[in-house]
C-alpha positions in Angstrom: 135.4 198.3 94.8 134.0 198.7 98.3 130.6 199.4 96.9 130.8 196.3 94.8 131.7 194.2 97.8 128.7 195.6 99.8 126.5 194.8 96.8 127.8 191.2 96.8 127.4 190.9 100.5 123.8 192.1 100.2 123.1 189.5 97.6 124.7 186.7 99.6 122.5 187.6 102.6 119.3 187.1 100.7 119.4 183.3 100.9 120.2 183.6 104.5 117.1 185.7 105.1 115.1 183.2 103.1 116.3 180.2 105.2 115.5 182.1 108.4 112.0 182.9 107.2 108.9 181.6 108.9 108.5 178.9 106.3 111.7 177.2 107.6 111.8 178.3 111.2 109.7 175.3 112.4 111.6 172.3 113.5 110.5 170.3 110.5 113.7 168.4 109.9 114.1 167.2 113.5 110.4 166.1 113.6 110.7 164.2 110.3 113.8 162.5 111.6 111.9 161.5 114.8 108.9 160.3 112.8 111.2 158.2 110.6 112.9 156.8 113.6 109.6 155.9 115.2 108.3 154.4 112.0 111.5 152.4 111.8 111.1 151.1 115.3 107.4 150.2 114.8 107.2 148.9 111.3 110.3 148.8 109.2 112.6 147.1 111.7 110.2 144.3 112.7 109.4 143.8 109.0 113.0 143.6 108.1 113.6 141.1 111.0 110.6 139.1 109.9 111.7 139.0 106.3 115.2 138.1 107.3 114.2 135.4 109.7 111.6 134.1 107.3 114.0 134.0 104.5 116.6 132.3 106.6 114.1 129.7 107.8 113.0 129.1 104.2 116.6 128.7 103.0 117.5 126.4 105.9 114.3 124.4 105.4 114.9 124.2 101.7 118.5 122.9 101.9 118.8 121.3 105.3 115.4 119.8 105.8 114.2 119.1 102.2 111.4 121.7 102.5 109.6 120.0 105.4 108.2 123.2 106.8 107.3 124.7 103.4 105.6 121.5 102.2 103.7 120.9 105.4 102.4 124.5 105.6 101.4 124.3 101.9 99.6 121.0 102.4 97.8 122.1 105.6 96.6 125.3 103.9 95.2 123.5 100.8 93.7 120.5 102.7 92.1 122.7 105.4 90.7 125.0 102.7 89.1 121.9 100.9 87.7 120.7 104.2 86.2 124.1 105.0 84.7 124.5 101.5 83.1 121.0 101.5 82.2 120.9 105.1 81.1 124.4 106.0 80.8 126.5 102.9 78.9 124.2 100.6 75.9 126.6 100.4 78.0 129.2 98.6 78.1 127.0 95.5 75.0 126.7 93.4 76.7 124.2 91.2 78.8 121.6 93.1 80.9 120.9 90.1 82.4 124.3 90.4 83.7 123.4 93.8 84.9 120.0 92.5 86.9 121.8 89.7 88.5 124.3 92.1 89.3 121.8 94.8 90.7 119.1 92.4 92.9 121.7 90.7 94.3 123.0 94.0 94.9 119.5 95.2 96.6 118.5 92.0 98.9 121.5 92.2 99.7 120.6 95.8 100.6 117.0 94.9 102.8 118.1 92.0 104.7 120.7 93.9 105.2 118.6 97.0 106.2 115.4 95.0 107.4 112.3 96.9 104.7 110.6 98.9 102.1 113.1 97.7 102.4 111.8 94.2 101.8 108.3 95.5 98.6 109.6 97.2 97.4 111.2 94.0 98.1 108.0 92.1 96.0 106.1 94.6 93.1 108.5 94.0 93.5 108.1 90.3 93.3 104.3 90.6 90.0 104.4 92.4 88.1 105.4 89.3 84.5 106.5 89.9 84.7 106.8 93.7 85.7 110.4 93.2 83.9 113.1 91.2 84.7 113.6 87.5 87.0 116.6 88.1 89.3 114.5 90.2 89.2 111.6 87.8 90.2 113.7 84.8 93.1 115.5 86.6 94.7 112.8 88.8 95.3 110.4 86.0 98.1 112.8 84.9 100.1 112.0 88.0 101.3 108.7 86.5 103.5 110.8 84.2 104.8 113.1 87.0 107.4 111.0 88.8 110.3 113.2 89.9 113.8 112.8 88.4 116.9 113.6 90.5 120.1 114.9 89.0 123.1 112.6 89.0 124.9 114.8 91.6 122.1 114.1 94.1 122.1 110.3 93.3 125.9 110.3 93.6 125.8 111.9 97.0 123.2 109.4 98.1 125.3 106.5 97.0 128.4 107.9 98.7 126.4 108.2 102.0 125.5 104.5 101.7 128.7 103.0 100.2 131.5 105.5 100.8 133.2 108.1 98.7 135.0 105.7 96.3 132.0 103.3 95.7 131.9 103.8 91.9 135.5 102.6 91.4 135.3 99.8 94.0 131.9 98.3 93.4 130.9 99.0 89.8 132.5 98.7 86.4 130.2 101.3 85.1 127.0 103.1 86.1 124.7 104.8 83.6 124.1 108.3 85.0 120.9 108.6 83.1 118.0 106.9 84.9 116.0 104.2 83.1 112.9 104.7 85.3 111.7 106.9 88.2 108.9 106.7 90.7 107.7 108.7 93.7 110.1 107.1 96.1 113.2 106.1 94.0 114.8 106.0 90.6 116.6 103.2 88.8 120.0 103.3 87.0 121.6 100.5 85.0 125.0 99.4 86.2 127.6 96.6 85.9 129.1 95.0 89.0 132.9 95.1 89.1 133.5 91.7 90.7 131.1 89.6 88.7 130.6 91.7 85.6 126.8 91.2 85.8 124.4 93.9 84.8 122.2 95.0 87.6 119.4 97.5 88.3 120.5 100.1 90.8 117.5 101.5 92.7 118.3 104.6 94.6 115.9 106.4 97.0 115.3 110.1 96.5 117.4 111.8 99.1 114.5 113.9 100.5 112.3 110.9 101.2 113.9 109.9 104.5 113.4 113.4 106.0 110.0 114.0 104.5 108.2 110.7 105.2 107.7 111.2 109.0 106.4 114.8 108.6 104.3 114.0 105.5 102.6 111.1 107.3 102.0 113.3 110.3 100.2 115.7 108.0 98.3 112.8 106.5 97.2 111.5 109.9 96.3 115.0 111.2 94.2 115.8 108.2 92.4 112.5 108.4 91.3 113.5 111.9 90.1 116.9 110.6 88.2 115.2 107.8 86.8 112.7 110.2 85.4 115.6 112.3 84.2 117.6 109.4 82.5 114.9 107.4 81.6 112.5 110.2 83.3 109.6 108.4 85.6 107.2 110.4 89.1 107.1 108.8 91.8 107.5 111.5 92.3 103.7 111.8 92.5 103.3 108.1 95.1 106.1 107.6 97.3 104.8 110.4 97.4 101.4 108.7 98.1 102.9 105.3 100.9 105.1 106.9 102.5 102.0 108.4 102.6 100.3 105.0 104.1 103.4 103.4 106.9 103.5 106.0 107.7 99.8 105.2 107.8 100.6 101.5 110.5 103.2 102.0 112.8 100.5 103.6 114.7 98.7 100.7 115.9 96.0 103.0 112.3 95.2 103.7 111.6 95.3 100.0 114.4 92.8 99.4 112.9 90.5 102.0 109.5 90.6 100.3 111.0 89.7 96.9 113.1 86.9 98.3 110.0 85.4 100.1 107.9 85.5 96.9 110.7 83.9 95.0 110.9 81.1 97.5 107.1 80.6 97.2 107.4 80.3 93.4 110.2 77.8 93.6 108.4 75.6 96.1 105.0 75.5 94.4 104.8 73.0 91.5 101.5 74.5 90.4 103.3 77.7 89.4 105.6 75.9 86.9 103.1 76.1 84.1 102.3 79.8 85.0 106.0 80.7 84.4 106.5 83.8 86.5 109.8 85.2 87.8 111.1 87.5 90.5 114.6 89.0 89.9 117.5 88.0 92.1 118.6 90.5 94.8 122.1 91.3 95.9 122.0 91.7 99.7 125.7 92.6 99.9 125.0 95.8 98.0 121.6 96.6 99.6 120.9 99.2 102.3 117.7 100.9 103.5 118.1 103.4 100.7 119.8 101.5 97.9 118.6 98.2 96.3 120.6 96.2 93.8 118.8 93.5 91.8 119.3 91.4 88.7 118.8 93.4 85.5 115.9 92.1 83.4 115.5 92.7 79.6 111.8 92.8 79.0 108.9 94.9 77.8 106.7 96.8 80.2 103.0 95.8 80.2 102.3 99.5 79.8 103.4 99.3 76.1 100.7 97.1 74.6 101.7 97.9 71.0 105.4 96.9 71.6 104.3 93.7 73.2 102.2 92.8 70.1 105.1 93.8 67.7 107.5 91.4 69.6 105.0 88.5 69.3 103.7 88.3 72.9 100.3 86.7 73.5 98.3 89.2 75.6 95.8 86.4 76.6 98.7 84.4 78.0 100.1 87.4 79.8 96.7 88.1 81.5 96.3 84.4 82.3 99.7 84.3 84.0 99.0 87.6 85.8 95.6 86.5 87.2 96.7 83.0 88.0 99.7 84.2 90.0 97.8 87.0 91.8 94.9 84.7 92.5 97.3 82.3 94.2 98.9 85.1 96.1 95.6 86.2 97.5 93.7 83.0 98.1 96.4 80.4 98.7 99.6 82.1 100.1 98.1 85.1 101.8 101.1 87.1 100.7 100.2 89.7 98.2 102.1 92.2 96.0 99.9 95.3 96.4 101.3 97.5 93.7 100.8 95.4 90.5 100.3 98.2 88.0 101.6 97.6 84.5 104.8 99.5 85.1 105.9 96.9 87.7 105.4 94.0 85.2 107.6 92.9 82.4 107.1 90.3 79.7 110.1 88.4 78.2 111.0 85.1 76.6 113.0 82.9 78.9 116.0 80.7 78.0 113.6 78.1 76.5 111.9 80.6 74.4 108.7 80.5 76.6 106.8 83.6 77.4 107.5 84.6 81.0 106.0 87.3 83.3 108.5 89.2 85.6 107.3 91.0 88.7 109.2 94.1 89.9 109.1 96.5 92.8 108.4 94.5 96.0 108.1 97.4 98.5 104.4 97.2 99.2 103.0 93.8 100.3 100.3 92.7 102.7 100.2 89.5 104.7 96.7 88.1 105.1 95.9 86.4 108.4 94.6 82.8 107.9 91.2 83.6 109.3 90.7 86.6 107.0 92.2 84.7 104.0 89.7 81.8 104.4 86.8 84.3 104.9 87.8 86.1 101.8 87.9 82.8 99.9 84.4 81.9 101.1 83.2 85.4 100.2 84.1 84.9 96.6 82.4 81.5 96.7 79.2 82.9 98.2 79.2 85.8 95.7 79.4 83.5 92.7 76.8 81.1 94.0 74.5 84.0 95.2 74.4 82.7 98.7 73.2 85.8 100.4 73.2 84.5 103.9 76.9 83.6 103.7 77.7 87.1 102.3 75.7 88.8 105.1 77.4 86.7 107.8 80.9 87.7 106.6 79.9 91.3 106.1 78.5 91.6 109.6 81.5 90.0 111.1 83.6 92.7 109.4 81.4 95.5 110.7 79.8 96.1 107.3 76.2 97.2 106.9 75.8 97.7 103.1 76.0 94.2 101.7 75.3 95.3 98.1 78.1 97.9 98.0 80.3 95.5 99.8 79.8 92.9 97.0 80.7 95.5 94.4 84.0 96.3 96.2 84.9 92.7 96.3 84.3 91.5 92.7 84.2 94.9 91.0 81.0 94.1 89.1 77.6 95.7 89.1 75.2 95.4 92.1 71.6 94.5 91.9 69.5 97.1 93.7 65.8 97.2 94.1 64.5 100.2 92.0 62.8 101.7 95.0 66.1 101.6 97.0 67.9 103.2 94.1 65.4 106.0 94.0 65.8 106.6 97.7 69.6 106.7 97.5 69.5 109.4 94.8 68.7 111.9 97.5 72.0 113.6 98.5 71.4 113.1 102.2 70.9 109.4 101.7 74.1 109.2 99.7 76.0 110.8 102.6 74.3 108.4 105.0 75.2 105.5 102.8 78.9 106.3 103.1 78.7 107.0 106.9 76.7 103.8 107.5 78.7 101.5 105.3 80.6 100.5 108.4 78.7 99.8 111.6 82.0 99.1 113.5 85.3 100.1 112.0 87.2 98.2 114.7 86.0 94.9 113.1 86.9 95.8 109.6 90.0 94.0 108.2 92.4 96.7 107.1 94.0 94.3 104.6 90.9 94.7 102.6 91.9 98.2 101.6 94.9 97.1 99.7 93.2 94.0 98.3 90.6 96.3 96.7 93.4 98.4 95.3 95.1 95.3 93.9 91.9 94.0 92.4 91.2 97.4 90.7 94.7 97.3 89.0 94.0 93.8 87.8 90.7 94.8 86.3 92.2 97.9 84.6 94.9 95.9 82.9 92.5 93.2 81.7 90.3 95.8 80.3 93.1 97.7 78.6 94.2 94.4 76.9 90.7 93.8 75.5 89.4 91.5 78.3 91.2 88.4 77.0 90.5 86.4 80.2 87.4 85.9 82.4 88.7 87.7 85.5 85.8 86.9 87.8 85.7 83.2 86.8 89.4 82.8 87.1 89.7 84.4 90.6 86.6 82.5 91.8 88.3 79.3 90.6 91.5 80.2 92.6 89.4 80.8 95.7 87.7 77.4 95.3 91.1 75.7 94.8 92.4 77.2 98.0 89.3 76.1 100.0 89.6 72.6 98.7 93.2 72.4 100.0 91.9 73.1 103.5 91.3 70.0 105.6 88.4 71.7 107.4 86.2 71.5 104.3 83.3 69.1 105.1 81.9 66.6 102.6 78.7 68.6 102.0 80.8 71.7 101.3 83.1 69.7 99.0 80.2 68.8 96.7 79.0 72.4 96.8 82.4 73.5 95.6 82.2 71.0 92.8 78.8 72.4 91.8 80.4 75.9 91.6 83.1 74.5 89.3 80.4 73.2 87.0 78.7 76.6 87.1 82.1 78.2 86.3 82.4 76.0 83.2 79.0 77.2 81.8 79.8 80.8 82.8 83.0 80.5 80.8 81.0 79.4 77.7 79.2 82.7 77.9 82.5 84.5 78.1 83.9 82.6 75.1 80.8 83.6 73.1 81.4 87.3 74.0 85.1 86.9 73.2 84.4 85.3 69.9 82.0 88.1 68.9 84.6 90.6 70.0 87.3 89.1 67.8 84.9 88.9 64.8 84.2 92.6 65.2 88.0 93.4 65.1 88.4 94.2 68.8 90.8 91.4 69.9 93.1 93.7 71.8 90.6 96.3 73.0 89.8 99.8 72.0 86.3 99.4 70.7 84.8 98.9 74.1 83.1 95.5 73.5 85.0 93.2 75.8 83.7 91.6 78.9 85.3 94.2 81.2 83.8 96.9 79.0 80.3 95.6 79.5 80.9 95.4 83.2 82.2 98.9 83.2 79.1 100.1 81.3 76.8 98.4 83.8 78.8 100.0 86.7 78.5 103.4 85.0 74.7 103.0 84.7 74.5 101.9 88.3 76.6 104.8 89.5 74.6 107.3 87.5 71.3 105.8 88.8 72.6 106.5 92.3 73.5 110.1 91.5 77.3 109.5 91.2 79.5 111.0 88.5 81.5 108.7 86.3 84.1 109.4 83.6 86.6 107.4 81.6 90.2 108.6 82.0 
């Protein structure tokens, strides 16, 4: 037994001798512990803190500040990258279209992810047609279908903040929790007022807009200064003006005031009775900076051409009402709805069974100073009568050098360039110089012209999509002449000159009627075959753009 115990003891000591061997005598375990501790202090701990703080900031930013930091960093990264590629890394691209594709895709993704005012910026780019390269034109037209939708929980919370926790039972008989429309700033729900039983449109601002607008516009202004330095193109004064208008657009009390003012103008002008346009009634007692309640209108959006035709609407009459009304806003009243895209216009039959045009969304307006309004009237007069001296005088007073391109911006029709000048402009350096030298003095340039050009482009687009049923240039020129003839300052000589222009307008309209008659005979009354007046103008503008080395695409 003793011998067995000794044998067992001997066996048990073997591992002990192995653990005390040279292979394990070194202080490996303490050293590893020390190394791990040092690594923890130098790398792991700071990384953990960074991840923790970063995650906390992200979550706080996401839920408390509507992703202000995240969106701004994302925007600055993409926009600075685009500025670098175009401004300093252009030589790396053998084919400039490759850069256009990459940059436009990055910018489109940015706008879609950031939503809100960024969508509005993208829609503005899409509306400018051939000003931007083909890659941008193709992609940015998609943004008209990308308006964000908020859940009812978020809309409900926004309404409670504005009207109190029991607003739904106190103010409304019923609210449809499904939105009927949505845009970059707000969405609309159908509701019934409790007190009167009237059906109303309940427009509720997206809850993140109030927090995001200041920071988004700061990014917008900052990047305009960067682009100004990189591309040597003056734009800071323009972006400041645009930013101011956007801030006004997010104030629904301001929007209500615009709508009420236009409604008063319509009611006080006998000339508008035959035009038959309408602005919905507002409910000031239920309106705040973030909620707007207006009369509900049953009508068909001008976006849906097929439905308008099915319901028996006359597209020629619609465009006539549209152009007459906006012509008067621009040339006579100097108070202009600056977002007249088809989604903001409805057609309906009024109580007398007469076709009526309804104008919605009154957030974005511009007021034209009298001096600028009359100069703009005269500009259309000079352009139609080919009075080059008058055009040049107005252009110079506005700080504009390039009279030909200026004329195109005003009337949206082709310019007449000397072939030799066109050949010179084809050179890329001359194109860049052309943009830089368009303005000799940006301080003289009337900033209202920016939104007028945007409005005119929307008018042209709708007329073209309807098959060019009206002579846009003639009708707007006629409105400018009418406005000038109302002014007491028009001298007798000028009066006869304006009468001569009216005669010219008559014969010009004969040419239009011939084109229109041919178009109808060929089965293109409502557009689609590309043989309307606006289509011909578009073709000429495409050819002019291509002759100058610009890209052009139909979207």
